[in-house]
C-alpha positions in Angstrom: -5.4 -9.6 -24.6 -6.4 -9.4 -21.4 -3.8 -9.5 -18.5 -4.9 -9.5 -14.8 -2.9 -8.3 -11.8 -3.5 -9.0 -8.3 -2.1 -7.2 -4.7 -3.3 -9.7 -2.2 -3.1 -7.9 1.1 -4.1 -9.0 4.9 -6.8 -6.2 4.7 -7.3 -4.8 1.2 -7.4 -7.5 -1.8 -7.0 -5.4 -5.1 -7.0 -6.6 -8.7 -6.5 -4.6 -12.1 -7.8 -6.0 -15.5 -5.3 -4.6 -18.2 -6.4 -4.5 -21.5 -3.4 -4.1 -24.3 -3.0 -3.7 -27.9 -0.8 -5.8 -30.5 1.6 -2.8 -30.2 2.3 -3.8 -26.4 0.5 -0.8 -25.3 -2.2 -0.3 -22.5 -5.4 0.4 -24.2 -7.6 0.8 -20.7 -7.7 -0.9 -17.3 -10.4 -1.3 -14.4 -9.7 -1.5 -10.7 -11.0 -3.1 -8.1 -10.5 -3.0 -4.5 -11.9 -5.0 -2.0 -11.7 -4.3 2.1 -11.1 -8.3 3.4 -9.2 -8.5 6.7 -8.6 -11.8 6.4 -7.7 -12.5 10.0 -11.7 -11.8 10.3 -12.5 -14.6 7.9 -12.3 -18.2 7.3 -9.5 -19.0 5.2 -11.9 -21.1 2.7 -13.0 -17.6 1.9 -10.3 -16.3 0.3 -10.7 -18.0 -3.2 -14.4 -17.3 -2.6 -13.9 -13.4 -2.8 -10.8 -14.2 -5.3 -13.1 -15.7 -7.9 -16.1 -13.3 -7.3 -13.7 -10.4 -8.2 -12.2 -12.3 -11.2 -15.7 -12.6 -12.3 -16.9 -9.1 -11.6 -13.6 -8.0 -13.7 -13.5 -10.2 -16.4 -16.9 -10.8 -17.0 -17.0 -14.3 -19.1 -13.5 -13.9 -20.4 -10.5 -16.0 -19.4 -7.2 -13.8 -18.8 -4.4 -14.3 -21.0 -2.5 -14.8 -17.7 -2.4 -13.7 -13.9 0.5 -12.0 -12.0 0.2 -11.9 -8.3 1.9 -10.4 -5.1 0.8 -10.4 -1.6 1.6 -9.2 1.9 -1.4 -11.1 3.4 1.3 -13.8 4.5 1.8 -11.6 7.7 -1.4 -11.6 8.8 -2.0 -13.3 12.1 -3.9 -15.5 10.4 -1.2 -17.6 9.5 1.2 -19.0 12.3 4.1 -18.4 9.7 4.7 -16.8 6.2 4.8 -19.7 4.7 2.1 -20.9 5.6 0.7 -17.8 4.8 2.6 -17.7 0.8 1.3 -21.4 0.5 -2.5 -20.6 1.4 -2.6 -17.8 -1.0 -0.9 -19.9 -4.2 -3.1 -22.3 -3.4 -6.0 -19.8 -3.8 -5.1 -18.7 -6.5 -4.4 -21.7 -8.1 -8.2 -22.7 -6.9 -9.7 -19.9 -8.8 -7.3 -19.9 -11.9 -7.3 -23.4 -12.7 -6.6 -23.1 -16.5 -4.1 -20.0 -16.5 -0.9 -19.4 -16.2 -0.2 -17.6 -13.1 3.0 -16.0 -12.3 4.5 -14.4 -9.1 7.0 -12.0 -8.3 9.7 -12.4 -6.2 11.8 -9.6 -4.1 14.4 -8.9 -7.2 11.6 -8.2 -9.2 11.4 -11.7 -11.1 8.6 -13.6 -12.2 8.4 -17.0 -10.7 6.0 -19.9 -11.2 3.8 -20.8 -8.6 5.7 -24.4 -7.6 9.0 -22.1 -7.5 7.1 -19.3 -4.9 6.5 -22.6 -2.8 10.4 -23.4 -2.8 11.0 -20.2 -1.6 8.1 -18.7 0.1 10.7 -15.4 1.9 11.9 -14.4 -1.6 7.8 -14.1 -3.1 6.5 -12.7 0.6 5.7 -9.0 0.7 7.5 -8.4 -3.0 4.8 -5.6 -3.9 7.1 -3.0 -3.6 9.2 -4.8 -5.9 6.6 -4.9 -8.7 6.0 -1.3 -8.4 9.6 -0.3 -8.4 9.8 -2.2 -11.7 7.1 -0.8 -13.3 8.2 2.8 -12.4 11.6 1.9 -13.6 10.4 1.5 -17.0 9.1 5.6 -17.2 12.0 7.0 -15.0 15.5 5.3 -15.1 16.8 7.1 -11.5 14.4 8.4 -8.8 13.3 7.5 -5.2 10.0 5.6 -5.2 7.7 6.8 -2.1 4.3 4.5 -2.2 2.2 5.8 0.7 -0.6 3.3 0.7 -3.4 2.6 3.8 -0.6 0.8 6.2 2.4 1.0 5.0 5.1 3.7 3.2 7.8 1.8 0.8 10.4 3.9 0.0 12.2 2.6 -3.1 15.9 3.7 -4.5 16.0 3.2 -8.6 19.0 3.1 -10.4 18.9 3.2 -14.0 15.3 1.4 -13.9 16.1 -1.2 -11.4 15.2 -1.4 -7.4 18.3 -1.0 -5.5 17.2 -1.8 -2.0 19.3 -2.9 0.8 16.7 -5.0 2.5 14.5 -7.8 1.0 12.2 -9.0 3.7 9.9 -6.6 5.6 11.8 -6.5 8.7 15.3 -5.8 6.5 13.2 -3.0 4.9 12.0 -1.8 8.7 16.2 -1.5 9.7 17.2 0.0 6.3 14.3 3.1 6.4 13.0 1.5 3.5 10.0 0.2 4.7 8.0 2.5 7.5 4.5 1.6 9.2 2.2 4.4 8.9 0.0 4.6 6.3 -3.2 6.6 5.0 -6.0 4.5 7.2 -4.7 2.1 9.5 -2.0 3.4 11.5 -3.2 3.4 15.2 -2.6 6.9 16.6 0.2 5.6 19.3 2.2 4.5 16.5 2.9 7.8 15.4 3.0 9.9 18.6 3.6 9.5 22.4 2.8 12.8 23.4 0.4 15.9 22.2 0.6 19.2 22.8 -2.9 19.8 24.8 -3.9 23.4 26.4 -0.2 24.4 26.1 1.3 21.4 28.1 2.7 18.3 26.9 0.4 15.1 27.2 0.8 11.8 27.0 -1.3 9.7 24.9 -3.3 6.9 25.5 -2.3 3.5 24.2 -5.8 2.4 23.2 -7.3 1.8 19.4 -9.4 4.7 19.8 -8.6 6.4 16.8 -6.4 6.0 13.5 -4.9 7.7 11.1 -8.4 8.0 9.1 -9.6 9.8 11.5 -6.7 12.8 11.3 -6.9 13.0 7.7 -11.3 13.0 7.6 -10.5 15.5 9.8 -8.1 17.5 7.8 -9.8 16.9 4.6 -7.1 15.1 3.0 -9.2 12.1 2.7 -13.1 12.1 1.9 -15.7 9.8 3.6 -16.0 7.5 0.8 -12.1 7.1 0.7 -12.3 5.9 4.4 -12.5 2.5 3.4 -11.7 0.7 6.4 -13.3 0.2 9.7 -13.5 2.6 12.6 -11.7 2.2 15.6 -15.3 2.4 17.6 -17.5 0.7 15.2 -19.0 4.1 14.4 -20.0 6.6 11.6 -17.1 7.4 9.2 -18.2 11.5 9.5 -15.7 14.4 10.7 -18.0 14.2 13.6 -17.7 10.7 15.2 -13.5 11.2 13.8 -13.4 14.4 16.3 -15.2 12.4 19.3 -12.4 9.4 18.7 -9.5 11.4 18.2 -10.7 13.5 21.3 -10.1 10.0 23.2 -6.8 9.3 22.3 -5.9 12.2 24.9 -8.3 10.3 27.4 -11.3 13.7 26.5 -14.3 14.1 24.9 -16.4 16.6 22.8 -17.4 18.5 25.6 -14.2 18.6 27.4 -12.2 19.5 23.6 -13.2 22.6 21.2 -13.2 21.5 17.7 -10.3 23.8 17.0 -8.6 21.9 20.0 -9.0 18.6 18.4 -8.3 20.0 14.9 -4.7 20.9 16.3 -4.4 17.6 17.8 -5.0 16.6 14.0 -2.5 18.8 12.7 0.0 18.2 14.9 -0.3 14.0 14.3 -0.4 14.7 10.8 3.0 16.7 11.1 4.6 13.9 12.9 3.4 11.4 10.4 5.2 13.1 7.6 8.1 13.5 10.3 8.4 9.6 9.6 8.3 9.5 6.2 10.6 11.9 5.7 13.2 10.6 8.4 13.2 7.5 6.8 13.6 9.0 3.2 16.3 10.8 4.5 18.2 7.9 5.7 17.3 6.2 2.3 19.1 9.3 0.3 22.2 9.2 2.4 22.9 6.0 0.5 22.0 7.3 -2.8 23.4 11.2 -2.9 23.3 11.1 -6.6 18.9 10.8 -6.7 17.4 14.0 -7.2 13.7 13.0 -8.2 11.0 11.4 -6.8 8.0 9.6 -8.3 4.8 9.3 -5.5 2.3 6.9 -5.9 -0.4 4.9 -3.4 -3.6 6.6 -1.9 -1.6 9.1 0.2 1.2 10.0 -2.8 0.2 13.6 -2.4 -0.9 14.7 1.0 1.6 12.2 2.5 4.5 11.4 0.0 5.0 14.4 -1.7 4.8 16.8 1.2 7.2 14.5 3.1 9.6 14.5 -0.1 9.4 18.6 0.1 10.2 18.9 3.9 13.3 16.7 2.9 14.7 19.1 0.6 13.1 17.4 -3.1 11.5 20.0 -5.7 11.7 17.3 -8.7 8.7 15.4 -7.4 6.3 13.2 -10.1 2.9 11.9 -9.5 2.7 8.3 -11.1 -0.8 9.3 -11.2 -0.1 11.2 -14.2 1.3 8.2 -16.1 -0.7 5.5 -15.5 -4.0 7.0 -14.4 -5.5 8.2 -10.3 -7.3 4.7 -10.1 -3.9 2.6 -11.2 -1.9 4.7 -8.8 -3.9 4.1 -5.8 -3.5 0.4 -6.4 0.5 0.0 -8.4 1.4 -3.2 -7.7 -1.5 -4.9 -8.8 -1.6 -2.5 -12.1 2.4 -3.5 -11.9 1.5 -7.2 -11.9 -0.9 -6.8 -15.0 1.8 -5.0 -16.7 4.7 -7.3 -15.8 2.7 -10.4 -17.0 2.0 -8.2 -20.2 5.3 -8.0 -21.1 6.4 -11.5 -20.3 3.7 -13.2 -22.2 4.6 -10.6 -25.2 8.4 -11.2 -25.2 9.6 -12.7 -28.5 
């Protein structure tokens, strides 16, 4: 049986085709991730994109059912989240007119498209709930840290279920369960306001000169191939160009700063980003003092999530990639959606 899971983001659209056997175990899976900043495209292009990914993953097969989660509704391509949710659901229906489609809500329940339309805020940005549901099947009590390209989720899981204070993004930003920092797309002034330069405290420019991807490429946390978003200046995704972009953050260039000086700037920014995640983890952990285990997932699971957890004092840390595979962990919400609909399909 073939089940298709979608995580439709404002920047990256991810899909997982999950093949299961009659014993309700995963036989194999394939993944796709497409860079598609929705605000740069006509909204009519989204169903076309979904159809292309569908055809690429499924070939001539029709999936038994489809599971969907989304974060693209927050994009300023839409006036409101309601508008965004409805357009994304319209696009899914257009791509899968004859297939049963399920949408996850913030309580990790699957609802129909019609139910999702009735309560759009309950399905908006519920991808964390899907991942938490999946992790809870494997590990009953833990903190889930999902470090993605744009954001980091910190979800307490108790007795196999997410135990969050927040449901919406705003509530989760307040509670520490959502940190708007990630491996690729975070602008440097969102991480630091000052950087040590030449032994002195230097304010940073508030321009979009460089991204967290530049920091992580310089520090060898990611490869050029993993630098999957567009650069701040439109130039190449190389260490040389990343050094130049990062120098501009303090209104300098590679003539004014040596490579080792820019490397030190990258290290400082990286440490500040770890501190952002660590502080949020401590905030969440103070409400759940009995949990001692961490599960990390997402593209930054080892160089962001794991290191922040260690800095917060945790030692029992599990990589979700060791359970479902690295590609699945890179896009765990999409994998979770495929698994959710597979589980629903096979209930007696």
